[in-house]
C-alpha positions as CSV (number, residue, x, y, z in Angstrom):
1,X,103.1,71.6,144.2
2,X,100.4,69.3,146.1
3,X,97.6,71.9,147.5
4,X,98.5,69.6,150.7
5,X,101.7,70.8,151.3
6,X,101.4,74.7,150.9
7,X,100.9,75.3,154.7
8,X,103.9,73.4,155.6
9,X,106.8,75.5,157.1
10,X,110.2,75.0,156.9
11,X,112.4,75.1,160.5
12,X,112.5,78.9,159.9
13,X,108.8,79.0,159.3
14,X,108.8,80.0,156.0
15,X,106.1,78.5,153.6
16,X,107.3,77.3,149.7
17,X,105.5,80.5,148.6
18,X,107.3,82.8,150.9
19,X,110.4,81.3,150.0
20,X,109.9,81.5,146.5
21,X,108.6,85.1,146.8
22,X,112.0,85.9,148.6
23,X,114.4,84.1,146.1
24,X,112.2,85.4,142.7
25,X,111.7,89.4,144.0
26,X,114.5,90.4,141.8
27,X,113.0,89.1,139.0
28,X,109.8,90.6,139.2
29,X,111.8,94.2,139.2
30,X,113.3,93.1,136.0
31,X,110.9,91.8,134.2
32,X,108.9,95.2,134.6
33,X,112.0,97.2,133.5
34,X,112.2,94.9,130.6
35,X,108.3,95.3,130.0
36,X,108.5,99.0,129.9
37,X,111.3,99.2,127.7
38,X,109.7,96.6,125.1
39,X,106.8,98.6,125.5
40,X,108.3,102.2,124.6
41,X,110.0,100.1,121.2
42,X,106.9,98.7,120.1
43,X,105.6,102.2,120.6
44,X,108.0,104.0,118.2
45,X,107.8,101.1,115.8
46,X,104.2,101.5,115.7
47,X,104.1,105.4,115.2
48,X,107.0,104.9,112.4
49,X,104.9,102.7,110.6
50,X,101.5,104.6,111.0
51,X,103.9,107.9,109.3
52,X,105.1,105.5,106.2
53,X,101.6,104.2,105.4
54,X,99.9,107.8,105.6
55,X,102.7,109.2,103.3
56,X,102.2,106.2,100.9
57,X,98.5,106.6,100.7
58,X,98.3,110.2,99.9
59,X,101.2,110.2,97.5
60,X,100.0,109.7,93.9
61,X,102.7,107.6,92.1
62,X,103.8,109.1,88.9
63,X,103.3,112.6,90.3
64,X,100.4,115.0,89.2
65,X,99.6,117.1,85.9
66,X,99.6,120.4,86.1
67,X,95.5,120.6,86.9
68,X,95.9,117.8,90.0
69,X,95.5,115.1,87.9
70,X,97.4,112.2,88.2
71,X,99.8,111.1,85.3
72,X,99.3,107.6,85.1
73,X,95.8,108.1,85.4
74,X,94.5,106.1,82.0
75,X,97.2,102.8,83.3
76,X,95.5,99.6,84.4
77,X,98.2,99.2,87.1
78,X,97.4,102.8,88.8
79,X,93.6,101.7,89.0
80,X,94.2,98.6,90.7
81,X,97.0,100.5,92.9
82,X,94.0,103.2,93.3
83,X,91.4,100.7,94.7
84,X,93.8,98.5,96.7
85,X,95.2,101.4,98.6
86,X,91.7,102.6,100.0
């Protein structure tokens, strides 16, 4: 909207900004509710991802021997996995 028209009023004495805010006030309320629900959902998803990432980073593929040594310790792919998981 051109700047020189911002101060103009209609027959009821309302400016364009006042009319816009009155008409769209319900949208603001709906948007706040939507944002809160989305934020909650994203927090839950992030917590699940963090839990899965932690569980996979502390578990050793193939299990461990009796002295807590990895079963796949001599395998080259296990070495690659160990280095990349850091």
